[in-house]
Steps between C-alpha positions, in 0.01 A plus 500: 500500500658347198873488474745558226752211449820528305645197333851456357460333159773420251466668149482155324206413718323829398567399124295190552194703607224507233406862556838608372480290183430653178270296280690347207322682216541834340225765568190485286590827306813325370316176396185659347593683169301655215330199325545663171884524552570179696447122487277347763678186646291391814430592857742487798475219758487716816289806438335378157607807326476483116851530343551661162841495367666794328867580462468880524616501854750205487857497371402346163228293326682166505405194684631169626271214580596179685284198578510127473306295251126537565530834684310697242794673339396489133130583606646811661716596197199462266293726727771760510535508113129502433438796742805694385365484151164638633658775703799617300444322166831318572655257254638181645775264382516165687841328468345149552752238569248216558229599256276539797322821392452408128130365527398808708660744241323324216169512688560872587560578122863571546801408274704182550859475368614130515882483477597134396171449320494733200642820641861613492706793656829600340689609815713726272203714388575862596149672524665842448791427729881550425660170410780564757238514775318176384834317484563585872138374575554176322847435664337592844223239432771233435667595820197439689411168321827346435861486632641740245595749777757263617674490155601858400643401166192322400304802607711721296470297198120478526469879546740561204283256271179668598632848418643367169165334405327841540775671292477248222121576474565877466447600868731751670547414859451847662200597280143416559374227253279610210165320478539381135814282555493124577724434806733191523420200712707244712569283196683800348715520814572139514596508127761773582645302778520180292668700218764627754559135609527372153767764415727320754675814602342567846748380778230368731281272288343329821365825622363574152320155486352545841361841408340341193358204705342740740326695235382193299288375789261798422521448115473127421259403230155450666613703812592828322219691667728800555703483170217556242312798386267625764135424460417745777464879444695601814393870453136396546557292800435764751175633328323178425286481809535154670789299364612151619849412400481116527844349561376153610594353164864587506739218585616595838538771770802653327306558182201652693730718686670631193164594349397674817840692535469621132143614562600696818793655322290602218225646721758683721637678178149575378405641843808732492442607141133597587625715778341658810132523518280727722203262503448330825409168346672174382552471131643162511508222760755216453450175688781257569346190664743224610788681311799315657823679419328795336380613839790371703810628312622856596598556127133450398318782351206414736696686769568793259135539423413495873745772563392725199140399406312751709601801305396329166159355625625139468398251781681172557335194685746227601334188656638176626419204706857519635582851625867430490480489117419889519814706549500688829560814309146452360342454849678801624400726216148401396213711625282221604549146605214249522579196708250216461540165683860392553597195712884439478687656791790618274259679275344682784843582641585647161191710484501619857868594457415686188196676615541513877134408595407384841478141636118558511491552132745197447273266697186611305669444164565136574134453578347676202224342282458557126480867431616634835808712488724730697582839334815698546511852356810725466372860541683806346512681829549393865211353673359445861307171420571145405604444131389134522145389552274197434223479231198286593471371132568635167185583310542403133311572185325165520416278797789332670429128450702320779573116463621308809720203528458330826813354655337324791512152324880519487567641846547292819281539803787680684531753220131564487470561869819708539385746224864543379406451141245629263199270463414632155634696210300749296527594140343770275338327210699644213826428690396139546413464139845649413654229701300227309626670171860450639414132552402472126151404588265560207245769502219246512671340814551835661124577457408161636724525802368847593148396456570204731624739763218734446247221553663418836501858619832595353668246734698195475718274724876506421520128405184522275650809339833310427300197362324738267832642366632138481199392279583770269864383453659785710858385573605427855775768460237762426287388800807539721575839364143601560527379860825689551337810377272480804815516724445144627819333643655203328390244769129601462531493113646150527214388724241660261653333199525161664131511605409601155663172378826625372756271657866564418 
Protein backbone atom coordinates (compact mmCIF):
# COMPACT_ATOMS: atom_id res chain seq x y z
CA UNK A 1 0.00 0.00 0.00
CA UNK A 2 1.35 3.41 -0.96
CA UNK A 3 1.90 6.00 1.71
CA UNK A 4 1.20 9.70 1.83
CA UNK A 5 4.21 11.69 2.89
CA UNK A 6 4.10 15.25 4.13
CA UNK A 7 7.06 17.53 3.73
CA UNK A 8 7.61 20.97 5.20
CA UNK A 9 8.70 23.40 2.48
CA UNK A 10 9.53 27.09 2.78
CA UNK A 11 7.41 29.43 0.65
CA UNK A 12 10.48 30.78 -1.13
CA UNK A 13 11.30 27.24 -2.21
CA UNK A 14 7.78 26.80 -3.59
CA UNK A 15 8.17 30.01 -5.58
CA UNK A 16 11.08 28.44 -7.44
CA UNK A 17 8.97 25.54 -8.69
CA UNK A 18 8.15 25.81 -12.41
CA UNK A 19 4.55 24.64 -12.03
CA UNK A 20 3.71 27.84 -10.16
CA UNK A 21 5.38 30.14 -12.68
CA UNK A 22 3.27 32.20 -15.06
CA UNK A 23 4.74 32.35 -18.60
CA UNK A 24 6.11 35.88 -19.21
CA UNK A 25 3.66 36.72 -21.99
CA UNK A 26 0.15 38.22 -22.08
CA UNK A 27 -2.62 35.87 -23.28
CA UNK A 28 -3.26 35.53 -27.02
CA UNK A 29 -6.54 37.46 -26.88
CA UNK A 30 -4.58 40.53 -25.76
CA UNK A 31 -1.85 40.18 -28.37
CA UNK A 32 -4.00 39.32 -31.40
CA UNK A 33 -6.13 42.26 -32.53
CA UNK A 34 -8.29 43.19 -35.52
CA UNK A 35 -5.85 43.42 -38.47
CA UNK A 36 -7.84 46.33 -39.90
CA UNK A 37 -7.46 48.35 -36.69
CA UNK A 38 -3.99 47.41 -35.46
CA UNK A 39 -0.35 47.26 -36.57
CA UNK A 40 1.31 43.86 -36.89
CA UNK A 41 4.74 43.95 -35.18
CA UNK A 42 5.98 40.35 -34.94
CA UNK A 43 5.59 37.09 -33.04
CA UNK A 44 6.32 36.41 -29.38
CA UNK A 45 9.36 34.35 -28.50
CA UNK A 46 7.80 31.76 -26.17
CA UNK A 47 4.43 30.84 -27.69
CA UNK A 48 4.96 32.32 -31.20
CA UNK A 49 1.77 34.39 -30.92
CA UNK A 50 1.35 37.10 -33.59
CA UNK A 51 1.38 40.50 -31.88
CA UNK A 52 -0.63 43.34 -33.41
CA UNK A 53 -0.32 46.68 -31.64
CA UNK A 54 -3.30 48.89 -30.93
CA UNK A 55 -3.73 51.60 -28.31
CA UNK A 56 -7.46 51.13 -27.66
CA UNK A 57 -6.90 49.14 -24.46
CA UNK A 58 -3.72 51.01 -23.43
CA UNK A 59 -3.33 54.19 -21.39
CA UNK A 60 -2.40 56.16 -24.55
CA UNK A 61 -0.97 55.77 -28.10
CA UNK A 62 2.51 57.10 -27.26
CA UNK A 63 5.71 55.03 -27.46
CA UNK A 64 9.24 55.14 -26.18
CA UNK A 65 11.91 53.13 -28.01
CA UNK A 66 15.38 52.43 -26.64
CA UNK A 67 18.24 50.54 -28.27
CA UNK A 68 21.92 50.85 -29.07
CA UNK A 69 23.33 51.56 -32.52
CA UNK A 70 22.60 48.64 -34.82
CA UNK A 71 19.66 47.29 -32.81
CA UNK A 72 17.14 48.07 -35.58
CA UNK A 73 15.53 51.14 -34.02
CA UNK A 74 15.08 53.21 -37.20
CA UNK A 75 13.95 50.10 -39.13
CA UNK A 76 11.22 49.59 -36.54
CA UNK A 77 10.11 53.24 -36.62
CA UNK A 78 9.81 53.18 -40.42
CA UNK A 79 7.70 50.01 -40.18
CA UNK A 80 5.39 51.64 -37.62
CA UNK A 81 4.89 54.76 -39.72
CA UNK A 82 4.21 52.85 -42.95
CA UNK A 83 1.66 50.55 -41.32
CA UNK A 84 -0.02 53.39 -39.41
CA UNK A 85 -0.54 55.16 -42.75
CA UNK A 86 -2.16 51.98 -44.14
CA UNK A 87 -4.36 51.27 -41.11
CA UNK A 88 -5.37 54.76 -39.93
CA UNK A 89 -4.25 57.03 -42.76
CA UNK A 90 -1.95 58.67 -40.20
CA UNK A 91 0.27 61.63 -41.01
CA UNK A 92 3.81 61.49 -39.64
CA UNK A 93 6.31 64.21 -38.72
CA UNK A 94 9.85 63.04 -38.05
CA UNK A 95 11.97 65.51 -36.08
CA UNK A 96 15.18 64.18 -37.58
CA UNK A 97 18.23 65.34 -35.61
CA UNK A 98 20.79 63.39 -37.65
CA UNK A 99 19.14 63.46 -41.09
CA UNK A 100 18.89 59.68 -40.83
CA UNK A 101 15.38 59.38 -42.26
CA UNK A 102 15.75 61.82 -45.15
CA UNK A 103 16.67 59.27 -47.92
CA UNK A 104 13.83 56.98 -46.86
CA UNK A 105 11.28 59.82 -46.79
CA UNK A 106 12.37 60.94 -50.27
CA UNK A 107 12.13 57.36 -51.54
CA UNK A 108 8.66 57.05 -49.97
CA UNK A 109 7.40 60.19 -51.71
CA UNK A 110 7.28 62.26 -48.53
CA UNK A 111 8.17 65.89 -47.88
CA UNK A 112 11.62 66.94 -46.62
CA UNK A 113 12.14 70.26 -44.83
CA UNK A 114 15.88 71.03 -44.52
CA UNK A 115 16.54 73.67 -41.90
CA UNK A 116 19.98 75.16 -42.38
CA UNK A 117 19.86 74.41 -46.08
CA UNK A 118 17.24 76.65 -47.64
CA UNK A 119 14.39 76.39 -45.14
CA UNK A 120 13.70 78.73 -42.21
CA UNK A 121 11.36 78.87 -39.21
CA UNK A 122 10.45 82.13 -37.52
CA UNK A 123 10.02 81.03 -33.91
CA UNK A 124 7.77 84.07 -33.36
CA UNK A 125 5.20 82.78 -35.87
CA UNK A 126 1.83 82.54 -34.14
CA UNK A 127 -0.17 80.07 -36.26
CA UNK A 128 -3.41 81.33 -34.69
CA UNK A 129 -2.03 81.52 -31.14
CA UNK A 130 -2.21 84.45 -28.74
CA UNK A 131 1.07 86.42 -28.66
CA UNK A 132 1.22 86.18 -24.88
CA UNK A 133 1.17 82.36 -25.10
CA UNK A 134 3.89 82.26 -27.75
CA UNK A 135 6.07 84.56 -25.61
CA UNK A 136 5.78 82.10 -22.73
CA UNK A 137 6.76 79.23 -25.04
CA UNK A 138 9.81 81.05 -26.42
CA UNK A 139 11.02 81.95 -22.94
CA UNK A 140 10.44 78.33 -21.85
CA UNK A 141 12.63 77.13 -24.75
CA UNK A 142 15.40 79.49 -23.72
CA UNK A 143 15.12 78.19 -20.15
CA UNK A 144 15.65 74.65 -21.43
CA UNK A 145 18.53 75.50 -23.78
CA UNK A 146 20.36 78.34 -22.02
CA UNK A 147 21.10 79.56 -18.49
CA UNK A 148 18.51 82.37 -18.62
CA UNK A 149 16.53 80.89 -15.70
CA UNK A 150 19.48 81.70 -13.42
CA UNK A 151 19.23 85.39 -14.31
CA UNK A 152 15.70 86.66 -13.50
CA UNK A 153 16.36 90.21 -14.70
CA UNK A 154 17.62 89.04 -18.10
CA UNK A 155 14.60 86.77 -18.35
CA UNK A 156 12.29 89.71 -17.59
CA UNK A 157 14.01 91.95 -20.15
CA UNK A 158 13.74 89.26 -22.83
CA UNK A 159 10.07 88.60 -22.10
CA UNK A 160 9.21 92.32 -22.18
CA UNK A 161 11.06 92.82 -25.50
CA UNK A 162 9.23 89.85 -27.05
CA UNK A 163 5.88 91.28 -25.97
CA UNK A 164 6.81 94.77 -27.25
CA UNK A 165 7.89 93.37 -30.63
CA UNK A 166 4.41 91.86 -31.08
CA UNK A 167 2.75 95.10 -29.98
CA UNK A 168 4.83 97.12 -32.47
CA UNK A 169 3.56 94.86 -35.27
CA UNK A 170 -0.06 95.42 -34.23
CA UNK A 171 -0.65 92.22 -32.27
CA UNK A 172 -2.59 92.36 -29.01
CA UNK A 173 -1.13 89.96 -26.45
CA UNK A 174 -4.36 88.36 -25.23
CA UNK A 175 -6.04 88.03 -28.64
CA UNK A 176 -5.54 85.32 -31.23
CA UNK A 177 -3.43 86.49 -34.14
CA UNK A 178 -5.10 87.25 -37.48
CA UNK A 179 -3.70 85.27 -40.40
CA UNK A 180 -2.97 88.30 -42.62
CA UNK A 181 -0.47 90.03 -40.32
CA UNK A 182 3.30 89.50 -40.54
CA UNK A 183 4.73 88.60 -37.12
CA UNK A 184 7.99 90.06 -35.76
CA UNK A 185 11.19 88.02 -35.50
CA UNK A 186 14.14 87.76 -33.11
CA UNK A 187 16.00 90.56 -34.91
CA UNK A 188 13.16 92.91 -34.00
CA UNK A 189 13.48 91.83 -30.35
CA UNK A 190 17.25 92.37 -30.38
CA UNK A 191 16.76 95.83 -31.91
CA UNK A 192 14.46 96.82 -29.04
CA UNK A 193 16.99 95.67 -26.44
CA UNK A 194 19.85 97.45 -28.25
CA UNK A 195 17.76 100.63 -28.39
CA UNK A 196 17.21 100.42 -24.64
CA UNK A 197 20.96 99.98 -24.12
CA UNK A 198 21.78 102.97 -26.35
CA UNK A 199 19.44 105.22 -24.36
CA UNK A 200 21.77 104.75 -21.41
CA UNK A 201 19.03 105.09 -18.81
CA UNK A 202 18.76 101.45 -17.74
CA UNK A 203 20.50 100.94 -14.40
CA UNK A 204 21.88 97.43 -15.09
CA UNK A 205 23.56 97.65 -18.54
CA UNK A 206 25.46 94.35 -18.04
CA UNK A 207 22.17 92.48 -17.65
CA UNK A 208 20.92 94.08 -20.85
CA UNK A 209 24.12 93.24 -22.76
CA UNK A 210 23.92 89.60 -21.69
CA UNK A 211 20.26 89.35 -22.70
CA UNK A 212 21.20 90.71 -26.14
CA UNK A 213 24.14 88.31 -26.45
CA UNK A 214 21.95 85.32 -25.61
CA UNK A 215 19.46 86.15 -28.38
CA UNK A 216 22.13 87.05 -30.94
CA UNK A 217 23.44 83.49 -31.03
CA UNK A 218 20.18 82.53 -32.79
CA UNK A 219 20.09 85.55 -35.13
CA UNK A 220 23.63 86.05 -36.48
CA UNK A 221 23.98 86.54 -40.22
CA UNK A 222 24.25 83.11 -41.83
CA UNK A 223 22.85 81.41 -38.71
CA UNK A 224 19.52 83.27 -38.55
CA UNK A 225 17.51 80.13 -39.26
CA UNK A 226 14.90 81.14 -36.63
CA UNK A 227 14.92 84.91 -37.22
CA UNK A 228 13.65 85.12 -40.79
CA UNK A 229 10.31 84.66 -42.48
CA UNK A 230 9.21 81.01 -42.32
CA UNK A 231 9.43 79.00 -45.52
CA UNK A 232 7.25 76.31 -43.92
CA UNK A 233 3.47 76.39 -43.79
CA UNK A 234 3.06 75.23 -40.21
CA UNK A 235 -0.72 74.85 -40.60
CA UNK A 236 -0.17 72.14 -43.24
CA UNK A 237 2.51 70.27 -41.32
CA UNK A 238 0.11 67.78 -39.71
CA UNK A 239 -1.81 67.01 -42.91
CA UNK A 240 1.05 66.52 -45.39
CA UNK A 241 1.46 62.76 -45.14
CA UNK A 242 5.06 61.83 -44.35
CA UNK A 243 7.27 64.81 -43.38
CA UNK A 244 10.95 64.74 -42.46
CA UNK A 245 12.12 67.82 -40.58
CA UNK A 246 15.85 67.45 -41.28
CA UNK A 247 17.84 69.31 -38.60
CA UNK A 248 21.26 67.83 -39.44
CA UNK A 249 22.48 70.96 -41.25
CA UNK A 250 21.96 73.24 -38.25
CA UNK A 251 25.19 74.29 -36.48
CA UNK A 252 24.84 72.39 -33.21
CA UNK A 253 22.55 70.55 -30.79
CA UNK A 254 21.25 73.79 -29.29
CA UNK A 255 19.93 74.96 -32.68
CA UNK A 256 18.43 71.54 -33.38
CA UNK A 257 16.73 71.44 -30.01
CA UNK A 258 15.26 74.94 -30.48
CA UNK A 259 13.71 73.85 -33.79
CA UNK A 260 12.32 70.69 -32.19
CA UNK A 261 10.90 72.56 -29.21
CA UNK A 262 9.18 75.07 -31.49
CA UNK A 263 7.64 72.31 -33.61
CA UNK A 264 6.39 70.49 -30.51
CA UNK A 265 4.94 73.70 -29.08
CA UNK A 266 3.15 74.43 -32.36
CA UNK A 267 1.82 70.88 -32.64
CA UNK A 268 0.60 70.93 -29.05
CA UNK A 269 -1.38 74.12 -29.69
CA UNK A 270 -2.74 72.76 -32.96
CA UNK A 271 -3.72 69.55 -31.18
CA UNK A 272 -5.64 71.50 -28.55
CA UNK A 273 -7.26 73.80 -31.11
CA UNK A 274 -8.58 70.86 -33.16
CA UNK A 275 -10.12 69.41 -30.02
CA UNK A 276 -11.39 66.00 -29.01
CA UNK A 277 -12.19 63.38 -31.63
CA UNK A 278 -14.33 60.24 -31.40
CA UNK A 279 -12.34 58.44 -34.09
CA UNK A 280 -10.24 55.57 -32.73
CA UNK A 281 -7.29 56.33 -34.95
CA UNK A 282 -4.08 58.35 -34.99
CA UNK A 283 -4.34 61.55 -37.02
CA UNK A 284 -0.70 62.46 -36.57
CA UNK A 285 2.39 60.68 -35.25
CA UNK A 286 5.39 62.77 -34.19
CA UNK A 287 8.80 61.07 -34.00
CA UNK A 288 11.60 62.41 -31.80
CA UNK A 289 14.75 60.40 -32.47
CA UNK A 290 17.89 61.15 -30.40
CA UNK A 291 16.24 64.36 -29.21
CA UNK A 292 18.60 65.20 -26.33
CA UNK A 293 17.14 67.94 -24.07
CA UNK A 294 13.81 67.94 -25.90
CA UNK A 295 13.00 64.52 -24.43
CA UNK A 296 14.83 64.87 -21.12
CA UNK A 297 13.75 68.25 -19.75
CA UNK A 298 10.58 68.21 -17.64
CA UNK A 299 9.50 71.58 -19.13
CA UNK A 300 9.48 70.16 -22.67
CA UNK A 301 6.19 69.91 -24.51
CA UNK A 302 7.08 66.29 -25.31
CA UNK A 303 5.85 65.50 -21.81
CA UNK A 304 2.71 67.65 -22.26
CA UNK A 305 1.83 65.82 -25.48
CA UNK A 306 2.35 62.46 -23.77
CA UNK A 307 -0.08 63.47 -21.03
CA UNK A 308 -2.74 65.00 -23.29
CA UNK A 309 -2.33 63.44 -26.73
CA UNK A 310 -4.71 60.49 -26.46
CA UNK A 311 -7.91 62.54 -26.47
CA UNK A 312 -6.72 64.46 -29.55
CA UNK A 313 -5.59 61.38 -31.56
CA UNK A 314 -1.95 62.51 -31.51
CA UNK A 315 0.80 59.94 -31.04
CA UNK A 316 4.38 60.65 -29.95
CA UNK A 317 7.33 58.29 -30.51
CA UNK A 318 10.45 59.13 -28.48
CA UNK A 319 13.52 57.07 -29.39
CA UNK A 320 17.10 57.08 -28.13
CA UNK A 321 20.27 55.01 -27.87
CA UNK A 322 20.61 56.40 -24.35
CA UNK A 323 17.45 55.76 -22.28
CA UNK A 324 18.60 58.29 -19.65
CA UNK A 325 18.08 60.98 -22.31
CA UNK A 326 14.35 60.25 -22.03
CA UNK A 327 12.67 61.82 -19.02
CA UNK A 328 11.29 59.24 -16.59
CA UNK A 329 7.92 61.02 -16.83
CA UNK A 330 7.78 59.85 -20.46
CA UNK A 331 8.59 56.23 -19.60
CA UNK A 332 6.00 56.22 -16.82
CA UNK A 333 3.28 57.80 -18.98
CA UNK A 334 3.64 56.30 -22.49
CA UNK A 335 1.35 53.42 -23.37
CA UNK A 336 4.06 51.23 -24.91
CA UNK A 337 7.82 50.91 -24.56
CA UNK A 338 9.90 48.89 -27.02
CA UNK A 339 13.32 47.94 -25.68
CA UNK A 340 15.76 46.73 -28.29
CA UNK A 341 19.29 45.75 -27.45
CA UNK A 342 20.87 47.64 -24.51
CA UNK A 343 24.28 46.84 -23.06
CA UNK A 344 25.28 49.43 -20.47
CA UNK A 345 24.37 48.37 -16.94
CA UNK A 346 23.34 51.89 -15.90
CA UNK A 347 20.94 52.06 -18.89
CA UNK A 348 19.43 48.72 -17.94
CA UNK A 349 19.14 49.88 -14.32
CA UNK A 350 17.29 53.01 -15.46
CA UNK A 351 14.90 51.06 -17.69
CA UNK A 352 14.24 48.35 -15.11
CA UNK A 353 13.71 50.96 -12.39
CA UNK A 354 11.25 52.87 -14.61
CA UNK A 355 9.29 49.89 -15.93
CA UNK A 356 9.81 47.29 -13.19
CA UNK A 357 10.39 44.31 -15.48
CA UNK A 358 11.90 41.03 -14.29
CA UNK A 359 15.54 39.99 -14.22
CA UNK A 360 14.68 37.38 -16.87
CA UNK A 361 13.60 40.16 -19.26
CA UNK A 362 16.71 42.17 -18.33
CA UNK A 363 19.05 39.31 -19.20
CA UNK A 364 17.26 38.77 -22.53
CA UNK A 365 17.58 42.46 -23.50
CA UNK A 366 21.37 42.38 -23.18
CA UNK A 367 21.53 39.39 -25.58
CA UNK A 368 19.16 40.66 -28.29
CA UNK A 369 20.12 40.56 -31.95
CA UNK A 370 18.98 43.07 -34.57
CA UNK A 371 15.20 43.50 -34.56
CA UNK A 372 14.56 41.62 -31.32
CA UNK A 373 12.72 43.55 -28.62
CA UNK A 374 11.05 43.46 -25.23
CA UNK A 375 7.64 45.13 -25.15
CA UNK A 376 6.08 46.83 -22.13
CA UNK A 377 2.42 47.85 -22.33
CA UNK A 378 0.56 50.02 -19.81
CA UNK A 379 -3.08 48.90 -19.84
CA UNK A 380 -6.03 51.08 -18.86
CA UNK A 381 -7.33 48.58 -16.33
CA UNK A 382 -5.73 46.25 -13.80
CA UNK A 383 -4.43 43.02 -15.33
CA UNK A 384 -3.46 39.55 -14.14
CA UNK A 385 -0.73 38.81 -16.67
CA UNK A 386 2.79 40.13 -17.38
CA UNK A 387 2.97 43.58 -18.95
CA UNK A 388 6.43 42.92 -20.45
CA UNK A 389 7.21 40.20 -22.98
CA UNK A 390 9.80 39.37 -25.64
CA UNK A 391 9.32 39.50 -29.41
CA UNK A 392 11.23 36.98 -31.51
CA UNK A 393 11.85 39.58 -34.22
CA UNK A 394 10.19 42.66 -35.65
CA UNK A 395 8.66 41.93 -39.05
CA UNK A 396 9.17 45.01 -41.22
CA UNK A 397 7.81 46.20 -44.54
CA UNK A 398 10.98 45.05 -46.30
CA UNK A 399 13.49 42.29 -45.51
CA UNK A 400 15.69 42.99 -42.49
CA UNK A 401 19.18 42.91 -43.99
CA UNK A 402 21.60 42.25 -41.14
CA UNK A 403 25.31 43.06 -41.44
CA UNK A 404 27.75 41.49 -39.01
CA UNK A 405 31.09 42.86 -37.77
CA UNK A 406 33.15 40.06 -36.23
CA UNK A 407 35.14 40.98 -33.10
CA UNK A 408 37.17 37.77 -32.86
CA UNK A 409 40.25 39.33 -34.49
CA UNK A 410 40.57 41.88 -31.66
CA UNK A 411 39.75 39.58 -28.73
CA UNK A 412 42.21 37.57 -26.67
CA UNK A 413 42.02 33.78 -26.36
CA UNK A 414 40.87 34.19 -22.77
CA UNK A 415 38.07 36.55 -23.82
CA UNK A 416 36.97 34.19 -26.58
CA UNK A 417 36.89 31.12 -24.31
CA UNK A 418 35.26 32.93 -21.36
CA UNK A 419 32.36 34.16 -23.49
CA UNK A 420 32.09 37.37 -21.45
CA UNK A 421 32.07 39.58 -24.54
CA UNK A 422 30.08 39.70 -27.75
CA UNK A 423 31.94 38.02 -30.58
CA UNK A 424 30.11 40.08 -33.18
CA UNK A 425 27.86 43.09 -33.63
CA UNK A 426 24.93 43.25 -36.01
CA UNK A 427 23.52 46.23 -37.92
CA UNK A 428 20.44 46.81 -40.01
CA UNK A 429 21.52 48.00 -43.47
CA UNK A 430 19.93 51.45 -43.44
CA UNK A 431 21.26 52.11 -39.95
CA UNK A 432 24.77 51.18 -41.09
CA UNK A 433 24.40 53.43 -44.13
CA UNK A 434 23.34 56.26 -41.83
CA UNK A 435 26.57 55.80 -39.85
CA UNK A 436 28.57 56.07 -43.07
CA UNK A 437 26.74 59.31 -43.90
CA UNK A 438 27.73 60.64 -40.45
CA UNK A 439 31.33 59.82 -41.36
CA UNK A 440 30.99 61.98 -44.52
CA UNK A 441 31.63 59.03 -46.82
CA UNK A 442 30.39 59.77 -50.34
CA UNK A 443 27.29 57.99 -51.66
CA UNK A 444 29.54 56.12 -54.13
CA UNK A 445 31.81 55.06 -51.28
CA UNK A 446 28.85 53.87 -49.21
CA UNK A 447 27.49 51.79 -52.09
CA UNK A 448 30.93 50.28 -52.66
CA UNK A 449 31.37 49.44 -48.97
CA UNK A 450 27.92 47.87 -48.71
CA UNK A 451 28.55 45.84 -51.89
CA UNK A 452 31.85 44.61 -50.46
CA UNK A 453 30.05 43.37 -47.35
CA UNK A 454 27.22 41.89 -49.47
CA UNK A 455 29.77 39.92 -51.50
CA UNK A 456 31.20 38.43 -48.30
CA UNK A 457 27.84 37.38 -46.90
CA UNK A 458 27.17 40.70 -45.14
CA UNK A 459 30.13 39.97 -42.87
CA UNK A 460 33.46 41.65 -42.08
CA UNK A 461 36.15 41.37 -39.41
CA UNK A 462 36.49 44.42 -37.15
CA UNK A 463 40.02 45.36 -38.22
CA UNK A 464 39.11 45.00 -41.91
CA UNK A 465 36.06 47.18 -41.30
CA UNK A 466 38.16 49.90 -39.66
CA UNK A 467 40.67 49.79 -42.53
CA UNK A 468 37.78 50.30 -44.95
CA UNK A 469 36.74 53.38 -42.98
CA UNK A 470 40.32 54.59 -42.82
CA UNK A 471 40.76 54.26 -46.57
CA UNK A 472 37.78 56.57 -46.98
CA UNK A 473 39.31 59.25 -44.72
CA UNK A 474 37.07 58.65 -41.74
CA UNK A 475 38.72 60.44 -38.82
CA UNK A 476 40.09 58.50 -35.82
CA UNK A 477 37.72 60.43 -33.52
CA UNK A 478 34.71 59.28 -35.59
CA UNK A 479 35.94 55.68 -35.45
CA UNK A 480 36.34 55.92 -31.67
CA UNK A 481 32.81 57.35 -31.36
CA UNK A 482 31.51 54.45 -33.44
CA UNK A 483 33.25 51.93 -31.15
CA UNK A 484 31.86 53.67 -28.07
CA UNK A 485 28.36 53.41 -29.52
CA UNK A 486 28.82 49.62 -29.39
CA UNK A 487 29.24 49.89 -25.59
CA UNK A 488 32.88 48.80 -25.78
CA UNK A 489 35.08 49.81 -22.84
CA UNK A 490 38.03 52.18 -23.23
CA UNK A 491 40.67 49.46 -22.84
CA UNK A 492 39.24 47.42 -25.71
CA UNK A 493 38.83 50.52 -27.89
CA UNK A 494 42.49 51.42 -27.29
CA UNK A 495 43.50 47.89 -28.26
CA UNK A 496 41.41 47.98 -31.45
CA UNK A 497 42.77 51.36 -32.52
CA UNK A 498 46.35 50.24 -31.83
CA UNK A 499 45.95 47.05 -33.88
CA UNK A 500 44.38 49.09 -36.66
CA UNK A 501 47.55 51.18 -36.85
CA UNK A 502 46.52 54.24 -34.87
CA UNK A 503 49.38 54.78 -32.44
CA UNK A 504 48.99 57.71 -30.03
